[in-house]
N, C-alpha and C positions, 0 to 999 in steps of 0.2 A: 680368585682373590689376588690382589697385587700387594707387594710389600709397601708399607706406608712411607718408608724412607727412599727407596730407589726405584719403585714401581716394577720390580722383578715379578714375573708371573709365578705365583706360589701354588698353582693348580697341581693337585696330586700330593702335596705335602700335608702333614698334620695341621690341625687348627691352631695348635700351640707349638711353635718351633722357632728355629733361628733361620733367617734368610740366608741361603747359600751364597748370594751375591755380595751383600754388604754386612752380614753378621747381626742385623737388627733382630732382637728377640720379640717376635710378634705373637699376637693372639687375636681373636675376633674383635676385641674392643681397642686394640692398640692404635695409637696415633703418633704422627711425627710431623712437626711444623717447623719450617724455616722461619726464623725471626729476622726480618730484614727491612730496612727502610731505605728507599731510594726516593729522592725528591723528584716529583714529576715535572714535566715541562711547564705546566700551568703555575706551579710554585715558583719556578725560576722566572717566568714572565712577570708575575706579580711583584716578586722581590726586586727584579731589575727595574721595572717601571717605577716602583716606590723609591728606589735609590736614585734614579736619574731625576725624577720629579723633585725629590727632596734637595738634590744638589743644585738643580737649575733654579728652583723657586726660592732658595735661601739667598736673601739679599747680601751682597758684599758689604762687609763692615769697613769703616774707615781704617786705613792702616793695615788691613789684612789682605790686600790684593785687589786686582781688577776683576771685572765680570768674566774676562777671557780665562783668567786663572781658575775661577770657579767652574767654568765650563770644562776646562781641561781635567780638573779633579772629577767632575761628574762623569766624563768619558772613562776615566781610569776605574772609578767605582763601578760603573756599568759593566766594564769588561771583567771585573773581579766578582760580580754579583753571583754567578753560579758557584764559585768557590766559597763565597761568604754564606750563601744559602745552604750549601752542604754542611758547613760547620754549624750553622744555627739549627738545622733540622735533623742532623744525623744522630742516631742513638745506637749505632753498631748493629752487628749481625750476631746470629747464634742459632740455637735450635731448642726446641721443647719436645721432649719425648714423654708420652704417657703410655705405660704398659702395666702389666700385672704387678711389677715390683714397686712402682710409684711414679713420681715426676722427676725428670732429669732436665735441668736447665743448663745449657752450655753456652758460653759467650764466644765471641770471636778470638779471645785471647786464650782459648782452651781451658778456661776456668769452669769447672763443673760443680753443680750443686744438686744433690739428690735428696728428695723428700719421700720416704716410704709412705704408703697410703695410711698406715696406722698412726703416723706422726703429723699428717696434714690436719691443721686446725681450722683454717678458714680460707675462703677464696672470695674476694670482693672486687667489684668493678666500680671505680669512681667516675661518675658522670662528669664531674668538674675537671678532675685531673686527666681523665682518659686513661688511667693506668689500671691494670689488672694486678691486684696485690694478693700474693699467696703467703700465708703464715704457717709455720710449722709449730710443733708442740713446745718448742723453746722460745716462741714468740719472735723468731727471726722472720723478717720481712723480705720477700723477694718481689721486686716490682718489674712488671713487663709493660712498657709503654704501648699504647694502642697503635702508635705509628709503626711499631715493629710487626704488628699483626695485620695492618692494613686499614682498619676502620674501627669505630666505636662498636658497631654492631658485631663485628667478628670477635672483638675482645670480650664483649658481653656473652656471646654464644660460647666462647671457649671457657669462660668462668662457669657457665651452667654445665658444660660437658665435663669439666674437672669434678664438679660436685656430684654429677651422676656417676662418673667412674669410681669415685670414692665409695659410693654406695654399692656398686656392682662388685668391685674388687674386695671390698670389706665383707660382703656376704659370701663371696667365694672363699675368702680366707677363713671365715668362721666355719663354713661347711667343711673345708679340708681339716680344720682342727677337730671338728666333731667326728669325722671319719677316722682320724688317727687315734682319738681317745677311746673309741669303741673297740 
């Protein structure tokens, strides 16, 4: 078994333990996901082409400059298109940890949100928005854009996995309460 966070070999360690390399508290069902969106080269090509075509095809208006000025602007916009694309498509980085304690969402600004399994109310995937929406018992919404997960299907699978883990960890928690009560 490998650590879900750092891939350290956990062979010989207990099934429920803390990774000696990174400190991740793992168990057989634990998962760790990096939430990251990087625009791919195809996105940059499409955006750059659209910006150049839009700039070149836009007819000059009387009093607003010549065709050469518009071409110069098109070249500047094309040179800036990767930066513009990154601003339009970026949604930050972070991590999502699923373990026996609950769900931990951490963003790139080190803001952490923890939802214990007993407070998890719903997990839904929106096909139109492409967002995975997690709600806790106080009706607080936590939105994870599918761009951070890589695809619609991965976001949908993650939603199903979170619901499954709620059932698994919920039954383990109920079993441990029954054992301590007896």
